[in-house]
All heavy atoms as TSV, in Angstrom:
chain	resi	resn	atom	element	x	y	z
A	1	MET	N	N	-93.743	5.994	-39.580
A	1	MET	CA	C	-93.317	5.870	-38.203
A	1	MET	C	C	-94.539	6.089	-37.305
A	1	MET	O	O	-95.268	7.050	-37.453
A	1	MET	CB	C	-92.236	6.916	-37.906
A	1	MET	CG	C	-91.499	6.621	-36.636
A	1	MET	SD	S	-90.386	7.908	-36.042
A	1	MET	CE	C	-89.058	7.946	-37.173
A	2	SER	N	N	-94.731	5.190	-36.377
A	2	SER	CA	C	-95.903	5.287	-35.505
A	2	SER	C	C	-95.680	6.346	-34.422
A	2	SER	O	O	-94.557	6.792	-34.178
A	2	SER	CB	C	-96.183	3.938	-34.855
A	2	SER	OG	O	-95.235	3.668	-33.854
A	3	GLY	N	N	-96.756	6.707	-33.786
A	3	GLY	CA	C	-96.677	7.710	-32.726
A	3	GLY	C	C	-95.807	7.266	-31.572
A	3	GLY	O	O	-95.063	8.061	-30.997
A	4	LEU	N	N	-95.879	5.976	-31.235
A	4	LEU	CA	C	-95.078	5.455	-30.126
A	4	LEU	C	C	-93.592	5.488	-30.451
A	4	LEU	O	O	-92.776	5.871	-29.603
A	4	LEU	CB	C	-95.516	4.023	-29.781
A	4	LEU	CG	C	-94.834	3.384	-28.586
A	4	LEU	CD1	C	-95.028	4.235	-27.333
A	4	LEU	CD2	C	-95.370	1.986	-28.353
A	5	SER	N	N	-93.224	5.127	-31.663
A	5	SER	CA	C	-91.800	5.142	-32.010
A	5	SER	C	C	-91.275	6.575	-32.096
A	5	SER	O	O	-90.127	6.839	-31.748
A	5	SER	CB	C	-91.538	4.379	-33.303
A	5	SER	OG	O	-92.196	4.958	-34.388
A	6	ARG	N	N	-92.109	7.512	-32.537
A	6	ARG	CA	C	-91.692	8.923	-32.546
A	6	ARG	C	C	-91.486	9.436	-31.124
A	6	ARG	O	O	-90.544	10.175	-30.854
A	6	ARG	CB	C	-92.721	9.776	-33.258
A	6	ARG	CG	C	-92.513	9.809	-34.746
A	6	ARG	CD	C	-93.402	10.834	-35.352
A	6	ARG	NE	N	-94.745	10.260	-35.363
A	6	ARG	CZ	C	-95.741	10.686	-36.085
A	6	ARG	NH1	N	-95.582	11.738	-36.839
A	6	ARG	NH2	N	-96.911	10.101	-36.054
A	7	LEU	N	N	-92.371	9.018	-30.219
A	7	LEU	CA	C	-92.241	9.416	-28.820
A	7	LEU	C	C	-90.966	8.842	-28.217
A	7	LEU	O	O	-90.217	9.544	-27.539
A	7	LEU	CB	C	-93.460	8.949	-28.018
A	7	LEU	CG	C	-93.427	9.249	-26.522
A	7	LEU	CD1	C	-93.362	10.751	-26.281
A	7	LEU	CD2	C	-94.635	8.634	-25.840
A	8	ARG	N	N	-90.697	7.575	-28.478
A	8	ARG	CA	C	-89.463	6.954	-27.962
A	8	ARG	C	C	-88.227	7.654	-28.495
A	8	ARG	O	O	-87.262	7.885	-27.768
A	8	ARG	CB	C	-89.416	5.477	-28.339
A	8	ARG	CG	C	-90.255	4.614	-27.482
A	8	ARG	CD	C	-90.029	3.173	-27.801
A	8	ARG	NE	N	-90.828	2.336	-26.950
A	8	ARG	CZ	C	-91.139	1.106	-27.225
A	8	ARG	NH1	N	-90.711	0.533	-28.337
A	8	ARG	NH2	N	-91.871	0.400	-26.391
A	9	ARG	N	N	-88.251	7.979	-29.779
A	9	ARG	CA	C	-87.112	8.658	-30.384
A	9	ARG	C	C	-86.917	10.039	-29.748
A	9	ARG	O	O	-85.794	10.434	-29.433
A	9	ARG	CB	C	-87.339	8.782	-31.876
A	9	ARG	CG	C	-86.143	9.248	-32.620
A	9	ARG	CD	C	-86.387	9.162	-34.100
A	9	ARG	NE	N	-85.182	9.510	-34.797
A	9	ARG	CZ	C	-85.038	9.431	-36.085
A	9	ARG	NH1	N	-86.030	8.995	-36.826
A	9	ARG	NH2	N	-83.917	9.778	-36.652
A	10	ALA	N	N	-87.998	10.757	-29.548
A	10	ALA	CA	C	-87.918	12.081	-28.926
A	10	ALA	C	C	-87.417	11.982	-27.485
A	10	ALA	O	O	-86.587	12.790	-27.053
A	10	ALA	CB	C	-89.278	12.767	-28.963
A	11	LEU	N	N	-87.898	10.990	-26.755
A	11	LEU	CA	C	-87.433	10.807	-25.375
A	11	LEU	C	C	-85.963	10.416	-25.336
A	11	LEU	O	O	-85.218	10.848	-24.449
A	11	LEU	CB	C	-88.289	9.765	-24.662
A	11	LEU	CG	C	-89.710	10.202	-24.318
A	11	LEU	CD1	C	-90.504	9.036	-23.734
A	11	LEU	CD2	C	-89.707	11.385	-23.371
A	12	GLY	N	N	-85.538	9.606	-26.285
A	12	GLY	CA	C	-84.126	9.231	-26.366
A	12	GLY	C	C	-83.237	10.435	-26.624
A	12	GLY	O	O	-82.182	10.587	-26.009
A	13	ARG	N	N	-83.678	11.302	-27.506
A	13	ARG	CA	C	-82.919	12.524	-27.778
A	13	ARG	C	C	-82.893	13.438	-26.561
A	13	ARG	O	O	-81.858	14.018	-26.238
A	13	ARG	CB	C	-83.525	13.263	-28.956
A	13	ARG	CG	C	-83.255	12.607	-30.274
A	13	ARG	CD	C	-83.871	13.383	-31.404
A	13	ARG	NE	N	-83.597	12.753	-32.677
A	13	ARG	CZ	C	-84.225	13.044	-33.778
A	13	ARG	NH1	N	-85.187	13.950	-33.778
A	13	ARG	NH2	N	-83.912	12.428	-34.903
A	14	ALA	N	N	-84.018	13.564	-25.897
A	14	ALA	CA	C	-84.080	14.405	-24.701
A	14	ALA	C	C	-83.152	13.855	-23.622
A	14	ALA	O	O	-82.424	14.617	-22.972
A	14	ALA	CB	C	-85.510	14.483	-24.182
A	15	ARG	N	N	-83.150	12.548	-23.447
A	15	ARG	CA	C	-82.269	11.922	-22.457
A	15	ARG	C	C	-80.809	12.196	-22.789
A	15	ARG	O	O	-80.003	12.506	-21.918
A	15	ARG	CB	C	-82.516	10.413	-22.405
A	15	ARG	CG	C	-81.657	9.700	-21.387
A	15	ARG	CD	C	-81.994	8.201	-21.356
A	15	ARG	NE	N	-81.224	7.513	-20.361
A	15	ARG	CZ	C	-80.055	6.924	-20.586
A	15	ARG	NH1	N	-79.533	6.943	-21.796
A	15	ARG	NH2	N	-79.406	6.325	-19.617
A	16	PHE	N	N	-80.458	12.076	-24.076
A	16	PHE	CA	C	-79.091	12.349	-24.512
A	16	PHE	C	C	-78.676	13.772	-24.122
A	16	PHE	O	O	-77.623	13.981	-23.529
A	16	PHE	CB	C	-78.977	12.160	-26.030
A	16	PHE	CG	C	-77.678	12.663	-26.597
A	16	PHE	CD1	C	-76.534	11.885	-26.515
A	16	PHE	CD2	C	-77.598	13.909	-27.193
A	16	PHE	CE1	C	-75.335	12.355	-27.023
A	16	PHE	CE2	C	-76.407	14.385	-27.703
A	16	PHE	CZ	C	-75.264	13.604	-27.621
A	17	TYR	N	N	-79.516	14.750	-24.450
A	17	TYR	CA	C	-79.177	16.147	-24.166
A	17	TYR	C	C	-79.123	16.438	-22.665
A	17	TYR	O	O	-78.263	17.185	-22.209
A	17	TYR	CB	C	-80.139	17.096	-24.875
A	17	TYR	CG	C	-79.864	17.154	-26.351
A	17	TYR	CD1	C	-80.766	16.622	-27.261
A	17	TYR	CD2	C	-78.690	17.712	-26.848
A	17	TYR	CE1	C	-80.511	16.649	-28.621
A	17	TYR	CE2	C	-78.421	17.741	-28.195
A	17	TYR	CZ	C	-79.329	17.216	-29.084
A	17	TYR	OH	O	-79.072	17.245	-30.419
A	18	VAL	N	N	-80.004	15.842	-21.905
A	18	VAL	CA	C	-79.976	16.044	-20.450
A	18	VAL	C	C	-78.689	15.474	-19.866
A	18	VAL	O	O	-78.033	16.111	-19.035
A	18	VAL	CB	C	-81.218	15.418	-19.778
A	18	VAL	CG1	C	-81.058	15.343	-18.272
A	18	VAL	CG2	C	-82.460	16.215	-20.141
A	19	ARG	N	N	-78.294	14.273	-20.313
A	19	ARG	CA	C	-77.063	13.663	-19.810
A	19	ARG	C	C	-75.830	14.481	-20.198
A	19	ARG	O	O	-74.897	14.634	-19.417
A	19	ARG	CB	C	-76.918	12.237	-20.323
A	19	ARG	CG	C	-77.969	11.308	-19.725
A	19	ARG	CD	C	-77.724	9.877	-20.106
A	19	ARG	NE	N	-76.634	9.403	-19.262
A	19	ARG	CZ	C	-75.549	8.785	-19.731
A	19	ARG	NH1	N	-75.428	8.517	-20.991
A	19	ARG	NH2	N	-74.607	8.409	-18.911
A	20	GLU	N	N	-75.825	15.011	-21.420
A	20	GLU	CA	C	-74.700	15.846	-21.856
A	20	GLU	C	C	-74.657	17.155	-21.074
A	20	GLU	O	O	-73.600	17.583	-20.619
A	20	GLU	CB	C	-74.796	16.136	-23.355
A	20	GLU	CG	C	-74.524	14.944	-24.231
A	20	GLU	CD	C	-73.109	14.426	-24.126
A	20	GLU	OE1	O	-72.163	15.221	-23.983
A	20	GLU	OE2	O	-72.943	13.190	-24.181
A	21	PHE	N	N	-75.798	17.793	-20.919
A	21	PHE	CA	C	-75.864	19.071	-20.225
A	21	PHE	C	C	-75.485	18.930	-18.757
A	21	PHE	O	O	-74.788	19.779	-18.203
A	21	PHE	CB	C	-77.269	19.668	-20.358
A	21	PHE	CG	C	-77.418	20.992	-19.696
A	21	PHE	CD1	C	-76.851	22.124	-20.241
A	21	PHE	CD2	C	-78.120	21.114	-18.507
A	21	PHE	CE1	C	-76.973	23.360	-19.636
A	21	PHE	CE2	C	-78.249	22.340	-17.880
A	21	PHE	CZ	C	-77.676	23.467	-18.449
A	22	SER	N	N	-75.917	17.859	-18.115
A	22	SER	CA	C	-75.645	17.672	-16.694
A	22	SER	C	C	-74.236	17.155	-16.416
A	22	SER	O	O	-73.782	17.189	-15.283
A	22	SER	CB	C	-76.661	16.699	-16.089
A	22	SER	OG	O	-76.441	15.387	-16.591
A	23	GLY	N	N	-73.564	16.646	-17.435
A	23	GLY	CA	C	-72.219	16.112	-17.241
A	23	GLY	C	C	-72.211	14.636	-16.897
A	23	GLY	O	O	-71.150	14.048	-16.699
A	24	GLU	N	N	-73.376	14.023	-16.815
A	24	GLU	CA	C	-73.456	12.606	-16.455
A	24	GLU	C	C	-72.768	11.715	-17.491
A	24	GLU	O	O	-72.189	10.692	-17.147
A	24	GLU	CB	C	-74.919	12.189	-16.312
A	24	GLU	CG	C	-75.082	10.765	-15.838
A	24	GLU	CD	C	-76.536	10.376	-15.693
A	24	GLU	OE1	O	-77.403	11.249	-15.621
A	24	GLU	OE2	O	-76.782	9.163	-15.659
A	25	ALA	N	N	-72.786	12.107	-18.744
A	25	ALA	CA	C	-72.187	11.302	-19.811
A	25	ALA	C	C	-70.658	11.351	-19.782
A	25	ALA	O	O	-70.005	10.526	-20.418
A	25	ALA	CB	C	-72.702	11.762	-21.162
A	26	ALA	N	N	-70.079	12.282	-19.052
A	26	ALA	CA	C	-68.618	12.416	-18.999
A	26	ALA	C	C	-67.973	11.147	-18.466
A	26	ALA	O	O	-66.926	10.722	-18.957
A	26	ALA	CB	C	-68.226	13.618	-18.148
A	27	TYR	N	N	-68.569	10.538	-17.465
A	27	TYR	CA	C	-68.003	9.310	-16.905
A	27	TYR	C	C	-68.041	8.182	-17.934
A	27	TYR	O	O	-67.068	7.444	-18.085
A	27	TYR	CB	C	-68.747	8.892	-15.633
A	27	TYR	CG	C	-68.191	7.622	-15.025
A	27	TYR	CD1	C	-66.972	7.628	-14.364
A	27	TYR	CD2	C	-68.867	6.414	-15.111
A	27	TYR	CE1	C	-66.435	6.477	-13.803
A	27	TYR	CE2	C	-68.350	5.257	-14.564
A	27	TYR	CZ	C	-67.137	5.298	-13.912
A	27	TYR	OH	O	-66.605	4.151	-13.376
A	28	ASP	N	N	-69.133	8.063	-18.653
A	28	ASP	CA	C	-69.234	7.030	-19.687
A	28	ASP	C	C	-68.173	7.225	-20.762
A	28	ASP	O	O	-67.569	6.263	-21.231
A	28	ASP	CB	C	-70.627	7.025	-20.314
A	28	ASP	CG	C	-71.710	6.689	-19.308
A	28	ASP	OD1	O	-71.403	6.012	-18.305
A	28	ASP	OD2	O	-72.860	7.101	-19.528
A	29	ARG	N	N	-67.935	8.475	-21.157
A	29	ARG	CA	C	-66.891	8.754	-22.147
A	29	ARG	C	C	-65.515	8.414	-21.590
A	29	ARG	O	O	-64.664	7.873	-22.297
A	29	ARG	CB	C	-66.940	10.216	-22.573
A	29	ARG	CG	C	-68.013	10.508	-23.582
A	29	ARG	CD	C	-67.830	11.876	-24.220
A	29	ARG	NE	N	-67.848	12.956	-23.253
A	29	ARG	CZ	C	-68.945	13.558	-22.826
A	29	ARG	NH1	N	-70.118	13.184	-23.289
A	29	ARG	NH2	N	-68.874	14.531	-21.960
A	30	TYR	N	N	-65.281	8.741	-20.307
A	30	TYR	CA	C	-64.004	8.426	-19.662
A	30	TYR	C	C	-63.751	6.918	-19.666
A	30	TYR	O	O	-62.666	6.461	-20.030
A	30	TYR	CB	C	-63.991	8.969	-18.225
A	30	TYR	CG	C	-63.030	8.260	-17.313
A	30	TYR	CD1	C	-61.664	8.441	-17.439
A	30	TYR	CD2	C	-63.490	7.384	-16.330
A	30	TYR	CE1	C	-60.775	7.776	-16.605
A	30	TYR	CE2	C	-62.621	6.720	-15.500
A	30	TYR	CZ	C	-61.255	6.916	-15.638
A	30	TYR	OH	O	-60.381	6.248	-14.823
A	31	VAL	N	N	-64.747	6.144	-19.281
A	31	VAL	CA	C	-64.591	4.689	-19.237
A	31	VAL	C	C	-64.331	4.134	-20.638
A	31	VAL	O	O	-63.429	3.315	-20.830
A	31	VAL	CB	C	-65.825	4.001	-18.596
A	31	VAL	CG1	C	-65.763	2.492	-18.753
A	31	VAL	CG2	C	-65.926	4.375	-17.126
A	32	ALA	N	N	-65.080	4.588	-21.622
A	32	ALA	CA	C	-64.891	4.125	-22.997
A	32	ALA	C	C	-63.494	4.470	-23.491
A	32	ALA	O	O	-62.817	3.645	-24.131
A	32	ALA	CB	C	-65.948	4.731	-23.910
A	33	HIS	N	N	-63.027	5.670	-23.188
A	33	HIS	CA	C	-61.696	6.099	-23.604
A	33	HIS	C	C	-60.622	5.255	-22.918
A	33	HIS	O	O	-59.681	4.791	-23.574
A	33	HIS	CB	C	-61.498	7.575	-23.265
A	33	HIS	CG	C	-60.132	8.077	-23.556
A	33	HIS	ND1	N	-59.737	8.444	-24.813
A	33	HIS	CD2	C	-59.061	8.274	-22.752
A	33	HIS	CE1	C	-58.474	8.834	-24.777
A	33	HIS	NE2	N	-58.051	8.749	-23.532
A	34	ALA	N	N	-60.754	5.066	-21.613
A	34	ALA	CA	C	-59.757	4.281	-20.872
A	34	ALA	C	C	-59.710	2.847	-21.376
A	34	ALA	O	O	-58.620	2.280	-21.564
A	34	ALA	CB	C	-60.081	4.311	-19.381
A	35	ARG	N	N	-60.857	2.244	-21.606
A	35	ARG	CA	C	-60.907	0.850	-22.091
A	35	ARG	C	C	-60.356	0.725	-23.508
A	35	ARG	O	O	-59.731	-0.273	-23.844
A	35	ARG	CB	C	-62.331	0.329	-22.050
A	35	ARG	CG	C	-62.897	0.209	-20.660
A	35	ARG	CD	C	-62.398	-1.035	-19.981
A	35	ARG	NE	N	-63.044	-1.168	-18.682
A	35	ARG	CZ	C	-62.369	-1.381	-17.564
A	35	ARG	NH1	N	-61.077	-1.497	-17.582
A	35	ARG	NH2	N	-63.014	-1.478	-16.421
A	36	SER	N	N	-60.581	1.727	-24.345
A	36	SER	CA	C	-60.100	1.636	-25.727
A	36	SER	C	C	-58.584	1.794	-25.804
A	36	SER	O	O	-57.952	1.233	-26.691
A	36	SER	CB	C	-60.783	2.667	-26.615
A	36	SER	OG	O	-60.356	3.974	-26.287
A	37	HIS	N	N	-57.993	2.545	-24.882
A	37	HIS	CA	C	-56.544	2.739	-24.903
A	37	HIS	C	C	-55.789	1.643	-24.165
A	37	HIS	O	O	-54.670	1.315	-24.543
A	37	HIS	CB	C	-56.189	4.110	-24.345
A	37	HIS	CG	C	-56.436	5.203	-25.325
A	37	HIS	ND1	N	-57.687	5.704	-25.580
A	37	HIS	CD2	C	-55.599	5.861	-26.147
A	37	HIS	CE1	C	-57.598	6.628	-26.510
A	37	HIS	NE2	N	-56.351	6.747	-26.874
A	38	ASP	N	N	-56.363	1.125	-23.103
A	38	ASP	CA	C	-55.723	0.043	-22.344
A	38	ASP	C	C	-56.805	-0.752	-21.627
A	38	ASP	O	O	-57.238	-0.379	-20.543
A	38	ASP	CB	C	-54.725	0.609	-21.336
A	38	ASP	CG	C	-53.947	-0.480	-20.614
A	38	ASP	OD1	O	-54.123	-1.675	-20.930
A	38	ASP	OD2	O	-53.139	-0.128	-19.728
A	39	PRO	N	N	-57.233	-1.860	-22.230
A	39	PRO	CA	C	-58.323	-2.647	-21.640
A	39	PRO	C	C	-58.033	-3.163	-20.233
A	39	PRO	O	O	-58.952	-3.433	-19.473
A	39	PRO	CB	C	-58.488	-3.814	-22.609
A	39	PRO	CG	C	-57.859	-3.361	-23.878
A	39	PRO	CD	C	-56.786	-2.383	-23.505
A	40	ASP	N	N	-56.758	-3.261	-19.865
A	40	ASP	CA	C	-56.395	-3.774	-18.543
A	40	ASP	C	C	-56.184	-2.677	-17.509
A	40	ASP	O	O	-55.911	-2.971	-16.341
A	40	ASP	CB	C	-55.123	-4.626	-18.645
A	40	ASP	CG	C	-55.324	-5.834	-19.544
A	40	ASP	OD1	O	-56.447	-6.378	-19.567
A	40	ASP	OD2	O	-54.364	-6.222	-20.231
A	41	ALA	N	N	-56.289	-1.437	-17.922
A	41	ALA	CA	C	-56.057	-0.321	-17.001
A	41	ALA	C	C	-57.157	-0.265	-15.944
A	41	ALA	O	O	-58.313	-0.588	-16.215
A	41	ALA	CB	C	-56.009	0.989	-17.765
A	42	GLU	N	N	-56.772	0.168	-14.763
A	42	GLU	CA	C	-57.753	0.346	-13.698
A	42	GLU	C	C	-58.550	1.617	-13.968
A	42	GLU	O	O	-57.980	2.663	-14.263
A	42	GLU	CB	C	-57.044	0.455	-12.351
A	42	GLU	CG	C	-57.991	0.489	-11.184
A	42	GLU	CD	C	-57.264	0.465	-9.848
A	42	GLU	OE1	O	-56.193	-0.144	-9.765
A	42	GLU	OE2	O	-57.799	1.075	-8.916
A	43	VAL	N	N	-59.853	1.506	-13.893
A	43	VAL	CA	C	-60.741	2.632	-14.160
A	43	VAL	C	C	-61.272	3.154	-12.833
A	43	VAL	O	O	-61.648	2.372	-11.963
A	43	VAL	CB	C	-61.912	2.189	-15.075
A	43	VAL	CG1	C	-62.880	3.313	-15.294
A	43	VAL	CG2	C	-61.375	1.666	-16.397
A	44	LEU	N	N	-61.288	4.478	-12.686
A	44	LEU	CA	C	-61.816	5.077	-11.464
A	44	LEU	C	C	-63.293	4.743	-11.296
A	44	LEU	O	O	-64.021	4.603	-12.277
A	44	LEU	CB	C	-61.682	6.600	-11.526
A	44	LEU	CG	C	-60.289	7.196	-11.558
A	44	LEU	CD1	C	-60.380	8.707	-11.762
A	44	LEU	CD2	C	-59.547	6.890	-10.282
A	45	SER	N	N	-63.719	4.661	-10.062
A	45	SER	CA	C	-65.152	4.525	-9.802
A	45	SER	C	C	-65.823	5.848	-10.167
A	45	SER	O	O	-65.156	6.878	-10.310
A	45	SER	CB	C	-65.398	4.213	-8.323
A	45	SER	OG	O	-65.044	5.340	-7.529
A	46	ARG	N	N	-67.130	5.828	-10.315
A	46	ARG	CA	C	-67.830	7.072	-10.650
A	46	ARG	C	C	-67.593	8.123	-9.574
A	46	ARG	O	O	-67.376	9.294	-9.872
A	46	ARG	CB	C	-69.331	6.834	-10.813
A	46	ARG	CG	C	-70.077	8.118	-11.198
A	46	ARG	CD	C	-71.541	7.895	-11.421
A	46	ARG	NE	N	-71.817	7.172	-12.639
A	46	ARG	CZ	C	-71.969	7.751	-13.844
A	46	ARG	NH1	N	-71.826	9.033	-13.961
A	46	ARG	NH2	N	-72.257	7.024	-14.894
A	47	ARG	N	N	-67.610	7.701	-8.334
A	47	ARG	CA	C	-67.411	8.650	-7.230
A	47	ARG	C	C	-66.015	9.276	-7.288
A	47	ARG	O	O	-65.860	10.485	-7.153
A	47	ARG	CB	C	-67.617	7.935	-5.899
A	47	ARG	CG	C	-67.351	8.827	-4.722
A	47	ARG	CD	C	-67.574	8.097	-3.443
A	47	ARG	NE	N	-68.597	8.842	-2.725
A	47	ARG	CZ	C	-69.218	8.435	-1.675
A	47	ARG	NH1	N	-68.984	7.237	-1.192
A	47	ARG	NH2	N	-70.100	9.182	-1.081
A	48	ALA	N	N	-64.981	8.442	-7.503
A	48	ALA	CA	C	-63.615	8.952	-7.589
A	48	ALA	C	C	-63.452	9.862	-8.816
A	48	ALA	O	O	-62.767	10.884	-8.759
A	48	ALA	CB	C	-62.627	7.801	-7.641
A	49	PHE	N	N	-64.083	9.478	-9.927
A	49	PHE	CA	C	-64.027	10.286	-11.137
A	49	PHE	C	C	-64.635	11.661	-10.901
A	49	PHE	O	O	-64.051	12.685	-11.265
A	49	PHE	CB	C	-64.751	9.573	-12.285
A	49	PHE	CG	C	-64.898	10.413	-13.518
A	49	PHE	CD1	C	-63.840	10.570	-14.394
A	49	PHE	CD2	C	-66.091	11.055	-13.798
A	49	PHE	CE1	C	-63.969	11.358	-15.530
A	49	PHE	CE2	C	-66.237	11.833	-14.927
A	49	PHE	CZ	C	-65.175	11.984	-15.797
A	50	GLU	N	N	-65.813	11.696	-10.297
A	50	GLU	CA	C	-66.482	12.977	-10.044
A	50	GLU	C	C	-65.682	13.835	-9.071
A	50	GLU	O	O	-65.616	15.054	-9.216
A	50	GLU	CB	C	-67.903	12.749	-9.527
A	50	GLU	CG	C	-68.845	12.165	-10.545
A	50	GLU	CD	C	-69.085	13.050	-11.767
A	50	GLU	OE1	O	-68.838	14.274	-11.701
A	50	GLU	OE2	O	-69.525	12.507	-12.785
A	51	HIS	N	N	-65.072	13.189	-8.077
A	51	HIS	CA	C	-64.261	13.926	-7.112
A	51	HIS	C	C	-63.056	14.555	-7.829
A	51	HIS	O	O	-62.754	15.743	-7.631
A	51	HIS	CB	C	-63.805	12.995	-5.985
A	51	HIS	CG	C	-63.056	13.681	-4.898
A	51	HIS	ND1	N	-63.668	14.523	-3.992
A	51	HIS	CD2	C	-61.743	13.675	-4.579
A	51	HIS	CE1	C	-62.759	14.992	-3.161
A	51	HIS	NE2	N	-61.579	14.495	-3.503
A	52	ALA	N	N	-62.365	13.779	-8.660
A	52	ALA	CA	C	-61.214	14.289	-9.402
A	52	ALA	C	C	-61.638	15.387	-10.367
A	52	ALA	O	O	-60.931	16.394	-10.539
A	52	ALA	CB	C	-60.531	13.147	-10.151
A	53	ARG	N	N	-62.776	15.220	-10.985
A	53	ARG	CA	C	-63.291	16.214	-11.929
A	53	ARG	C	C	-63.608	17.533	-11.219
A	53	ARG	O	O	-63.281	18.616	-11.712
A	53	ARG	CB	C	-64.540	15.650	-12.592
A	53	ARG	CG	C	-65.093	16.455	-13.685
A	53	ARG	CD	C	-66.198	15.657	-14.374
A	53	ARG	NE	N	-66.999	16.538	-15.167
A	53	ARG	CZ	C	-68.291	16.486	-15.299
A	53	ARG	NH1	N	-68.970	15.542	-14.684
A	53	ARG	NH2	N	-68.934	17.324	-16.033
A	54	THR	N	N	-64.212	17.446	-10.043
A	54	THR	CA	C	-64.524	18.639	-9.266
A	54	THR	C	C	-63.247	19.328	-8.805
A	54	THR	O	O	-63.129	20.560	-8.891
A	54	THR	CB	C	-65.397	18.278	-8.052
A	54	THR	OG1	O	-66.606	17.686	-8.525
A	54	THR	CG2	C	-65.728	19.504	-7.214
A	55	ASP	N	N	-62.275	18.555	-8.330
A	55	ASP	CA	C	-60.999	19.130	-7.901
A	55	ASP	C	C	-60.309	19.859	-9.049
A	55	ASP	O	O	-59.772	20.948	-8.871
A	55	ASP	CB	C	-60.075	18.049	-7.342
A	55	ASP	CG	C	-60.520	17.538	-5.987
A	55	ASP	OD1	O	-61.402	18.166	-5.363
A	55	ASP	OD2	O	-59.983	16.490	-5.555
A	56	ALA	N	N	-60.327	19.243	-10.238
A	56	ALA	CA	C	-59.685	19.863	-11.397
A	56	ALA	C	C	-60.398	21.157	-11.781
A	56	ALA	O	O	-59.761	22.160	-12.122
A	56	ALA	CB	C	-59.677	18.890	-12.568
A	57	ARG	N	N	-61.720	21.158	-11.720
A	57	ARG	CA	C	-62.487	22.354	-12.048
A	57	ARG	C	C	-62.213	23.481	-11.053
A	57	ARG	O	O	-62.084	24.640	-11.426
A	57	ARG	CB	C	-63.982	22.035	-12.053
A	57	ARG	CG	C	-64.608	22.310	-13.395
A	57	ARG	CD	C	-66.084	22.093	-13.385
A	57	ARG	NE	N	-66.374	20.730	-12.977
A	57	ARG	CZ	C	-67.493	20.331	-12.435
A	57	ARG	NH1	N	-68.457	21.179	-12.225
A	57	ARG	NH2	N	-67.672	19.081	-12.096
A	58	GLU	N	N	-62.138	23.132	-9.778
A	58	GLU	CA	C	-61.899	24.147	-8.753
A	58	GLU	C	C	-60.490	24.709	-8.826
A	58	GLU	O	O	-60.257	25.855	-8.462
A	58	GLU	CB	C	-62.171	23.574	-7.369
A	58	GLU	CG	C	-63.648	23.346	-7.111
A	58	GLU	CD	C	-63.928	22.679	-5.779
A	58	GLU	OE1	O	-62.971	22.305	-5.074
A	58	GLU	OE2	O	-65.112	22.530	-5.452
A	59	ALA	N	N	-59.530	23.917	-9.299
A	59	ALA	CA	C	-58.148	24.371	-9.407
A	59	ALA	C	C	-57.918	25.227	-10.647
A	59	ALA	O	O	-56.926	25.949	-10.723
A	59	ALA	CB	C	-57.213	23.163	-9.447
A	60	ASP	N	N	-58.825	25.198	-11.593
A	60	ASP	CA	C	-58.687	25.945	-12.832
A	60	ASP	C	C	-59.183	27.373	-12.643
A	60	ASP	O	O	-60.372	27.592	-12.410
A	60	ASP	CB	C	-59.491	25.254	-13.945
A	60	ASP	CG	C	-59.254	25.861	-15.305
A	60	ASP	OD1	O	-58.584	26.910	-15.401
A	60	ASP	OD2	O	-59.733	25.266	-16.292
A	61	PRO	N	N	-58.294	28.356	-12.755
A	61	PRO	CA	C	-58.725	29.748	-12.521
A	61	PRO	C	C	-59.719	30.244	-13.558
A	61	PRO	O	O	-60.453	31.197	-13.300
A	61	PRO	CB	C	-57.417	30.541	-12.599
A	61	PRO	CG	C	-56.450	29.676	-13.320
A	61	PRO	CD	C	-56.885	28.248	-13.058
A	62	ARG	N	N	-59.798	29.628	-14.701
A	62	ARG	CA	C	-60.752	30.051	-15.730
A	62	ARG	C	C	-62.186	29.683	-15.365
A	62	ARG	O	O	-63.125	30.207	-15.941
A	62	ARG	CB	C	-60.404	29.398	-17.069
A	62	ARG	CG	C	-59.053	29.871	-17.604
A	62	ARG	CD	C	-58.674	29.078	-18.809
A	62	ARG	NE	N	-58.482	27.693	-18.390
A	62	ARG	CZ	C	-58.279	26.682	-19.212
A	62	ARG	NH1	N	-58.294	26.879	-20.501
A	62	ARG	NH2	N	-58.096	25.462	-18.758
A	63	GLU	N	N	-62.358	28.784	-14.408
A	63	GLU	CA	C	-63.708	28.351	-14.014
A	63	GLU	C	C	-64.383	29.296	-13.045
A	63	GLU	O	O	-65.559	29.200	-12.785
A	63	GLU	CB	C	-63.658	26.937	-13.408
A	63	GLU	CG	C	-63.302	25.858	-14.392
A	63	GLU	CD	C	-64.409	25.599	-15.385
A	63	GLU	OE1	O	-65.589	25.830	-15.055
A	63	GLU	OE2	O	-64.114	25.144	-16.491
A	64	GLY	N	N	-63.626	30.193	-12.412
A	64	GLY	CA	C	-64.220	31.175	-11.528
A	64	GLY	C	C	-64.444	30.704	-10.106
A	64	GLY	O	O	-65.167	31.330	-9.346
A	65	PHE	N	N	-63.824	29.592	-9.714
A	65	PHE	CA	C	-63.987	29.100	-8.347
A	65	PHE	C	C	-62.997	29.733	-7.381
A	65	PHE	O	O	-63.138	29.612	-6.185
A	65	PHE	CB	C	-63.817	27.567	-8.290
A	65	PHE	CG	C	-64.977	26.828	-8.845
A	65	PHE	CD1	C	-64.914	26.215	-10.080
A	65	PHE	CD2	C	-66.169	26.729	-8.130
A	65	PHE	CE1	C	-65.992	25.524	-10.588
A	65	PHE	CE2	C	-67.254	26.049	-8.635
A	65	PHE	CZ	C	-67.160	25.439	-9.870
A	66	GLY	N	N	-61.985	30.366	-7.907
A	66	GLY	CA	C	-60.933	30.928	-7.053
A	66	GLY	C	C	-61.449	32.074	-6.189
A	66	GLY	O	O	-62.413	32.760	-6.531
A	67	CYS	N	N	-60.798	32.269	-5.122
A	67	CYS	CA	C	-61.174	33.359	-4.224
A	67	CYS	C	C	-60.446	34.635	-4.624
A	67	CYS	O	O	-59.273	34.612	-4.980
A	67	CYS	CB	C	-60.814	32.994	-2.793
A	67	CYS	SG	S	-61.178	34.305	-1.623
A	68	CYS	N	N	-61.129	35.709	-4.558
A	68	CYS	CA	C	-60.616	37.074	-4.727
A	68	CYS	C	C	-59.513	37.156	-5.739
A	68	CYS	O	O	-58.496	37.660	-5.626
A	68	CYS	CB	C	-60.182	37.622	-3.396
A	68	CYS	SG	S	-61.439	37.363	-2.130
């Protein structure tokens, strides 16, 4: 394996972990899941998905967003 291909592989792995850690990959998983279960279903936009995700997180008392 050449140095360039090792670098690309390492960067690909780093990108994967950054996307997973930041939550960016969640939307991609949502779209893949929605399309696999019903290809004709309407899929939320990324903005609507993130808004719904934030609302759900804030409503969950286990997340620590609740007041007092």
